[in-house]
N, C-alpha and C positions, 0 to 999 in steps of 0.2 A: 464535782458537780453539786451545786447547791440543792438541798432538799426543799421541795415546795412546802410552804406552810400548810398545815392541815386545816381544811375548811370546817368551820363550826357547823354542826348539824342544823338543818333547817328547823324552824319552830313556828308555831302558830302565833297569833297575836295574844299577848297576855295583858289583861286589864285588871289591875288591883285597885280597889277603891273602898268607899264607905257606904253604909246603908243610911241614906238620908243625909242632910247637911245642916238643917236648922235646929240647933240644940243650944239652949241658953248657957249651960255650963261650959261650952266650948269657947265662948266669947272671952277674949283676954287670955286664953290658954292656947288654943290652936289658932283661932282667929286673932289678928292684931287688935290691940286695945280699942282703937278708934274706928275700926272697920264697921261700916253701917250694915244692918241686916240685909239690905237690898243687894249688897256686893258680896255676900257670903258664897253664893254659888259660883260666881266668877273666880273668887279666890280659891275655893276648893278644887274647881275644875282646872286651875292652872297647875295644880300639884298632882292630881290623880287623873287616870285615863278613863275612869268610869265611876258613876254613882248610881245607886238604886234610888228610884223615886218611891218613897213610902206613902206619900199622901194619897195615891191612887188606891191604896188598900182600904182607907177609911171612907172615902167618898169619891164620886165621879168628879174629875177635874174639867176644865174648860179648854177649848182649842187655843185660846189666846195665852193660857198659861204655858202650854207645851211650846208654842211659838217663842215665847219669851225665854224659856229655859234653853231652847236650841240656840237662840241669838246670843245668850250670855256665855256660851261655852266654846272652847276651841274647835277648829274644823275636824280634828281627828278624835273628838270626844264621843263617847257612846253612853246612853242611859239604859239601864235595865228598868223595867216597869213592873211594879208589883200588882198582881191581880186583886180585885176587890174582895174583901171579906164577906160581902153579901153573897158572892158566888160560892166561896169555899167554906165559910163558917155559918152563915145563916141558911142558905139553900142547901149547903153541903153537897154540891154538885148535882142536885136533882132539879130537873126542868130549868136548865140555865142557858139555853140557847139565846133567848132574848136578852138576859142580863149580860152575856158575853158580847152580844151585838152592841148593847149600850156602852159597854166598856171600850170596845174598839172604836165606837163613834165619838167618844168623848174628847178626842183630839190627839191621841198619840201618833197618828199618821203624820201630823204636822212636824214631828221630830225629823222626818226625812231620813237621811243616811245616819243620823244619830240615834235611831231606834234600835236598841239591842234586844236581848232576850226578855221574854215576859216570864215573871216568876209567879208560880201558883203555890202558895203556902197553905198546907192543910192543918187543921187544928189537932192538938195532942190526943183528943178522944176520937178521932176519925180513924176507923179501922179499914183495912184493905177489903173492899167489896169489888171483886173483879168486874162484874157487869156494870155497876155504877161508874167505876173509873173509866172503863173502856168507852162507854157512852159519851163521857165528857171528852176524852181524848179525840174521839171522832169529830167533835165540833171544832177543834182548834185549827185555824188556818195556818199554813206554812209559807205563805208569801204575802206581801202587802196588798196585792191586787185581790186575792181571796179574802183578806181581812176587810178590805173596803167593801166588797160585795156583801159579806155577812153584816157589816156595820150598817148597811142600808135597811136592815130589818129591825132597827132600833125602835124603842117605844116612842109614842107621839110626844111625850113631854120633852124630848130632846130635839124636837123639830127645828127650833131656832138656834140651837147651839151644837149641832152635830157637824163633824168633819169626817167625811167618808171617802175622800179622794186621796190617792197617793201620787207623789210626783214621779215615781218610778217603781217598777216591779223589783222587789228585793226579797231575799229569803227572810222568813220570820221564825225565830227560834223560841222554844218554850222549855222551861225547866220546872220541875215539881219537887217541893220540899215536904217530906213526910215527917210525922212526929209520933208514930206509933209502931211498936215492934212487929205487929202483924204484917207489915210490908216487907219484912226481911225474908222473902221467899222468892225462889226462882221465877215463878209465874209473873210477879210484878216486874222484875228486871226484864224479862223477855217481852212483856207488854210494852214497856217504855221503848225498847229497841225497835219493836215493830211499828211504832208510831213516831219514831225519831224525836223523842222527848228526853231531855237530859235529866238525870237523877241528881238532885242537889246533895252535895257532900256537906252535911251540917256538922260542925265541930261544937259539941256541947256535951255536958255530963248527963243531960236529962233525956235525950232522944237518941235513937240509933244513928251511928255514924257509918254510912255505907259509901263505898268508893267505886261501885260498878260503873263502867263506862257504857252509856246507853245511847249516845248521839255523837256527832262529830265535834262537840265542844264539851268542856267541863264547867260546872258552876259550883262554887264553894261559898258557904256562908260561915264565917268564924265568929261564933257568939260568945266565946270565952270558955276555955277548957276546964275551968275550976268553978267559977260562979257565973251563972247565966247572965249575959248582957253586961257583966261588970269586970271580970278578971282580964288582965292583960296577958300577953304572950312573952315568955322568956326568950332570950337569945337562942337557946337550944331548940325551943319549939318553933321559932321562926326559921331556923336552919332546916328543920325537918320539913316544914311546909314549903320552903324554897326548893328542896329536892323534889318533892311531889309535884309542885307546879311545873317545874322545868321538865320533868319526865313526861307529864301530860302534854305540855306544849310541843314536845318533840315527837308526839304521836305514840309514845310508849305508855307504860303504867308503872307507878312506883313499886319498889320491892316490898314495901310494907302496906300495900293497899289492902284495906279491909273490905272484902267482896262477899256478896251472897252467893254468886256463882264463881267458883274458884278459878275457872279458866278465864284468861284475859279476853277483853273485847277485841274487835278487829284492829290490827296494826295500821296506823295511818302515817303518812310522811310528816304531818304536822297537825296540831289541834289547837283551836282557840281555847283560852282559859279565862274565866271570869272569877274573881275572888273579892268578896265584900266582908269587911269587918263590921260586926254589929254589936261589939262590946263597948257601947257608947256611954254607959252610966258613969264610968270613972274617967272619961275623956281619954281613953286609951286607943280607941278605934283609929283616928287619923294618924297617930304616931306609929302604931303597929303596921298600918297599911303602907306607910312610907318606908318603914324598915324592911318589910317583905319585898316591896318593889325594888329597893336597892339590891337585895340579895338575889332576886330572880334575874334582874338585868345583868348582874355580874356573872351569874351562872350561864345564862344563854349566850353571853358574849365570848365565853371561853371555849 
């Protein structure tokens, strides 16, 4: 009697990509020599399953921009959207309900099914203040209809360029990246779990690297393990990340997970994983992202 082949464990959707796509040094190195700037997003999205939108960190975008980005990318593509530094770095999460409404009204709902997690990156000198952080977490909407409702409370200056309608009710995910050691406490991890917000696993020599699972998805940002935004990843390092990503995708946690709370989070049958390479200075990000994608695809297929 022939033995039935062992079925590979189920896994969540893994999306490995890059942080931003418009970088002059990439032209002629990652992007083909004669590729026009206008076609760079289409080219990058043909290779990667997701990209972080960085421009939203620096200024509010417009609905037509989001519409264009959605139109230029494949059907199964997903964007992560970076929250404005006005909220995280200028206001420092204080009195930000209207700025959050402005951000949500700026057009991201026009991405439709291509709207992935929203990334909130805190500055390096931002310390853990439980009351301030919890007040912010309470504001965040967790579905697109709730996001549209909050977006209707935008400032008047957005009246003629606001997009507050969603084409369907979908879950809306949030991830928070910290850059100060004061966050490495159980209270912070438990707070994120109670509000269903993912903790960003940031790989860098300058900030804490924490791998606690706090939501039903994982969000990783690989900034360069030796030199911030510059150093690439060795084959050995990419092999290690492939194991971690595969474990998370299968609903488990890696054996070498660096956690604040030593016990594992809840076991899931599968977990979505988002990984973005931000080591763009030396044009390593797209090549490292492709290498990790190949490794993870092979691991999950076995």
